[in-house]
ROZAKE-411367 format. One record per residue (C-alpha): x, y, z; chain; residue in three letters. Coordinates in Angstrom, 1 decimal. Example, Ala and Ser with C-alpha at 12.3 -4.5 7.8 and 13.67 -1.06 7.14 Angstrom:
@px=12.3&py=-4.5&pz=7.8&voro=A&romar=ALA
@px=13.7&py=-1.1&pz=7.1&voro=A&romar=SER
END
This chain:
@px=-50.9&py=93.9&pz=-24.4&voro=A&romar=UNK
@px=-47.5&py=95.2&pz=-25.4&voro=A&romar=UNK
@px=-45.8&py=91.9&pz=-26.1&voro=A&romar=UNK
@px=-48.3&py=90.6&pz=-28.7&voro=A&romar=UNK
@px=-48.1&py=94.0&pz=-30.5&voro=A&romar=UNK
@px=-44.3&py=93.7&pz=-30.5&voro=A&romar=UNK
@px=-44.4&py=90.2&pz=-31.8&voro=A&romar=UNK
@px=-46.9&py=91.1&pz=-34.5&voro=A&romar=UNK
@px=-44.8&py=94.1&pz=-35.6&voro=A&romar=UNK
@px=-41.5&py=92.3&pz=-35.8&voro=A&romar=UNK
@px=-42.6&py=89.0&pz=-37.3&voro=A&romar=UNK
@px=-43.3&py=87.9&pz=-40.9&voro=A&romar=UNK
@px=-47.0&py=88.1&pz=-42.0&voro=A&romar=UNK
@px=-47.0&py=84.4&pz=-42.8&voro=A&romar=UNK
@px=-46.5&py=83.3&pz=-39.2&voro=A&romar=UNK
@px=-47.6&py=86.3&pz=-37.2&voro=A&romar=UNK
@px=-50.9&py=84.8&pz=-35.9&voro=A&romar=UNK
@px=-49.1&py=81.6&pz=-34.9&voro=A&romar=UNK
@px=-46.5&py=83.4&pz=-32.9&voro=A&romar=UNK
@px=-49.0&py=85.5&pz=-31.0&voro=A&romar=UNK
@px=-51.1&py=82.3&pz=-30.3&voro=A&romar=UNK
@px=-48.0&py=80.5&pz=-29.0&voro=A&romar=UNK
@px=-47.2&py=83.4&pz=-26.8&voro=A&romar=UNK
@px=-50.7&py=83.4&pz=-25.3&voro=A&romar=UNK
@px=-50.6&py=79.6&pz=-24.9&voro=A&romar=UNK
@px=-47.2&py=79.7&pz=-23.1&voro=A&romar=UNK
@px=-48.6&py=82.3&pz=-20.6&voro=A&romar=UNK
@px=-51.5&py=80.0&pz=-19.7&voro=A&romar=UNK
@px=-49.1&py=76.9&pz=-19.6&voro=A&romar=UNK
@px=-46.8&py=78.8&pz=-17.3&voro=A&romar=UNK
@px=-49.6&py=79.7&pz=-14.9&voro=A&romar=UNK
@px=-50.6&py=76.0&pz=-14.8&voro=A&romar=UNK
@px=-47.1&py=74.8&pz=-14.2&voro=A&romar=UNK
@px=-46.5&py=77.4&pz=-11.5&voro=A&romar=UNK
@px=-49.7&py=76.4&pz=-9.7&voro=A&romar=UNK
@px=-48.9&py=72.7&pz=-9.9&voro=A&romar=UNK
@px=-45.4&py=73.4&pz=-8.5&voro=A&romar=UNK
@px=-46.8&py=75.5&pz=-5.7&voro=A&romar=UNK
@px=-49.3&py=72.8&pz=-4.8&voro=A&romar=UNK
@px=-46.5&py=70.2&pz=-4.7&voro=A&romar=UNK
@px=-44.3&py=72.5&pz=-2.5&voro=A&romar=UNK
@px=-47.3&py=73.1&pz=-0.2&voro=A&romar=UNK
@px=-47.6&py=69.4&pz=0.4&voro=A&romar=UNK
@px=-43.9&py=68.7&pz=0.6&voro=A&romar=UNK
@px=-43.3&py=70.1&pz=4.0&voro=A&romar=UNK
@px=-45.8&py=72.9&pz=4.7&voro=A&romar=UNK
@px=-44.5&py=73.8&pz=8.2&voro=A&romar=UNK
@px=-40.8&py=74.1&pz=7.6&voro=A&romar=UNK
@px=-39.6&py=74.4&pz=4.0&voro=A&romar=UNK
@px=-42.7&py=74.4&pz=1.7&voro=A&romar=UNK
@px=-43.3&py=78.1&pz=1.8&voro=A&romar=UNK
@px=-39.6&py=78.8&pz=1.4&voro=A&romar=UNK
@px=-39.5&py=76.7&pz=-1.7&voro=A&romar=UNK
@px=-42.5&py=78.6&pz=-3.2&voro=A&romar=UNK
@px=-40.9&py=81.9&pz=-2.4&voro=A&romar=UNK
@px=-37.5&py=81.0&pz=-3.8&voro=A&romar=UNK
@px=-38.9&py=79.6&pz=-7.0&voro=A&romar=UNK
@px=-41.1&py=82.7&pz=-7.5&voro=A&romar=UNK
@px=-38.0&py=84.9&pz=-6.9&voro=A&romar=UNK
@px=-36.0&py=83.3&pz=-9.7&voro=A&romar=UNK
@px=-37.6&py=85.3&pz=-12.5&voro=A&romar=UNK
@px=-37.1&py=88.5&pz=-10.5&voro=A&romar=UNK
@px=-33.4&py=87.7&pz=-10.2&voro=A&romar=UNK
@px=-33.1&py=87.1&pz=-13.9&voro=A&romar=UNK
@px=-34.9&py=90.4&pz=-14.7&voro=A&romar=UNK
@px=-32.6&py=92.4&pz=-12.4&voro=A&romar=UNK
@px=-29.6&py=90.7&pz=-14.0&voro=A&romar=UNK
@px=-30.7&py=91.6&pz=-17.5&voro=A&romar=UNK
@px=-30.9&py=95.3&pz=-16.6&voro=A&romar=UNK
@px=-27.3&py=95.7&pz=-17.5&voro=A&romar=UNK
@px=-27.9&py=94.3&pz=-21.0&voro=A&romar=UNK
@px=-28.7&py=96.7&pz=-23.8&voro=A&romar=UNK
@px=-31.6&py=95.6&pz=-26.1&voro=A&romar=UNK
@px=-33.4&py=97.5&pz=-28.7&voro=A&romar=UNK
@px=-35.5&py=96.7&pz=-31.8&voro=A&romar=UNK
@px=-32.9&py=98.3&pz=-34.0&voro=A&romar=UNK
@px=-30.1&py=96.2&pz=-32.5&voro=A&romar=UNK
@px=-32.2&py=93.0&pz=-32.8&voro=A&romar=UNK
@px=-33.1&py=93.5&pz=-36.5&voro=A&romar=UNK
@px=-29.8&py=95.0&pz=-37.6&voro=A&romar=UNK
@px=-28.4&py=91.9&pz=-39.3&voro=A&romar=UNK
@px=-31.7&py=90.1&pz=-40.0&voro=A&romar=UNK
@px=-33.9&py=90.1&pz=-43.1&voro=A&romar=UNK
@px=-37.4&py=91.3&pz=-42.4&voro=A&romar=UNK
@px=-39.9&py=89.5&pz=-44.7&voro=A&romar=UNK
END
């Protein structure tokens, strides 16, 4: 619930609803793609490498999140040079 509020607070009123809708659609699309990939990995070679592929692809977002801990992000920094409508 935090991300749609962040999107609606930081976006222009003209496209606010569209941006929140796109966010929700991308979440559902991501779940669908992840399940399709897991199903393909499960049938690829279930005994030897299938579960390892599923685990490694699921670990990629976690690695990216840990890598971005060193980055400094804030709303003030993001909107410093932009024009808010």
